[in-house]
C-alpha positions in Angstrom: 10.9 20.0 -1.8 12.7 20.4 1.5 10.8 23.6 2.1 7.6 21.7 1.6 8.5 19.2 4.2 9.7 21.8 6.7 6.5 23.8 6.4 4.3 20.7 6.6 6.2 19.5 9.7 5.9 22.8 11.4 2.2 22.9 10.5 1.7 19.4 12.0 3.6 20.3 15.1 1.6 23.4 15.7 -1.7 21.5 15.1 -0.6 18.8 17.6 0.6 21.5 20.1 -2.9 23.1 19.8 -4.7 19.8 20.2 -2.6 19.0 23.3 -3.5 22.4 24.9 -7.2 21.7 24.2 -7.0 19.2 27.0 -5.3 21.7 29.2 -7.9 24.4 28.4 -10.6 22.3 30.1 -13.3 23.4 27.7 -11.8 26.8 27.0 -12.1 27.8 30.7 -8.4 28.5 31.1 -7.4 31.6 29.2 -3.7 30.9 28.7 -4.3 27.4 27.3 -7.2 28.7 25.2 -5.0 31.4 23.6 -2.3 28.8 22.8 -5.0 26.6 21.1 -6.2 29.6 19.0 -2.8 30.8 18.0 -1.4 27.3 17.2 -4.3 26.3 15.1 -4.4 29.7 13.3 -0.7 29.4 12.2 -1.1 25.7 11.4 -4.1 26.3 9.2 -2.4 29.3 7.5 0.6 27.0 6.6 -1.7 24.3 5.5 -3.5 26.7 3.1 -0.1 27.9 1.7 1.0 24.3 1.2 -2.2 23.4 -0.8 -1.5 26.3 -3.1 1.4 24.5 -4.8 0.8 20.9 -3.9 -2.0 18.4 -4.2 -4.7 18.9 -1.7 -5.3 15.2 -1.1 -1.7 14.5 -0.4 -1.2 17.6 1.9 -4.4 16.8 3.8 -3.5 13.1 4.2 0.0 13.9 5.5 -1.2 16.7 7.7 -4.1 14.7 9.2 -2.2 11.4 9.4 0.9 13.0 11.0 -1.2 14.9 13.4 -3.2 11.9 14.4 -0.1 9.8 15.0 1.5 12.5 17.2 -1.6 13.3 19.1 -2.2 9.6 19.9 1.4 9.1 21.1 1.2 12.3 23.2 -2.2 11.3 24.7 -0.7 7.9 25.7 2.6 9.4 27.0 1.4 12.6 28.7 -2.2 12.2 29.5 -2.2 8.4 30.4 -4.7 7.6 27.8 -5.4 3.9 27.1 -3.2 1.8 24.8 -4.4 -1.3 23.1 -3.4 -3.6 20.3 -6.1 -2.2 18.1 -4.8 1.4 18.8 -1.3 0.3 17.9 -2.4 -1.4 14.7 -4.4 1.7 13.8 -1.3 3.9 14.3 0.9 1.6 12.2 -1.7 1.6 9.4 -1.7 5.4 9.4 2.1 5.4 9.3 2.1 3.0 6.4 -0.6 5.1 4.6 1.4 8.3 5.0 4.5 6.6 3.6 2.5 5.1 0.8 1.0 8.4 -0.2 4.4 10.1 -0.2 6.2 7.5 -2.3 4.7 8.5 -5.6 5.7 12.2 -4.9 9.3 11.1 -4.3 9.3 9.1 -7.5 7.9 12.1 -9.5 10.6 14.4 -8.0 13.3 12.0 -9.0 12.0 11.8 -12.6 11.9 15.6 -12.8 15.5 15.8 -11.5 16.7 13.3 -14.0 15.1 15.1 -17.0 
C-alpha cells in the first residue's frame, strides 16, 4: 500500500509541476517550459494508468484530481499572486475533506485484510 501512495504522490506532484509550467510556457511559446509540461504530464499520466490497473479507478482519479487541484490552487496563490477568497478557501477545505473521506474506506479494508 505504501508503494501505491508513493506512486500516486509522485504522479500528483508531476501533474502539478506540469500545470505550473503551463503558466510559464505562455501558451506554449517558450520551448523549455513547454517541454517540461509535456514530459511532466506524460510521466504523471503513465503513473496514473499504472495505478488504475490495480486500484479502483474512481478512488485513484478522485485522489489524483483532488490532490492536484489543492496543490495547484496553493501554488497559484503563493507563486503567481492569484486571488484568494473565503469561497476559494472553503472549496479547498471541501476537497481536502473529500480526499480524506474517499481514502478512509480503503484504509479500513486494508486493516481488515491484515487482521485476517
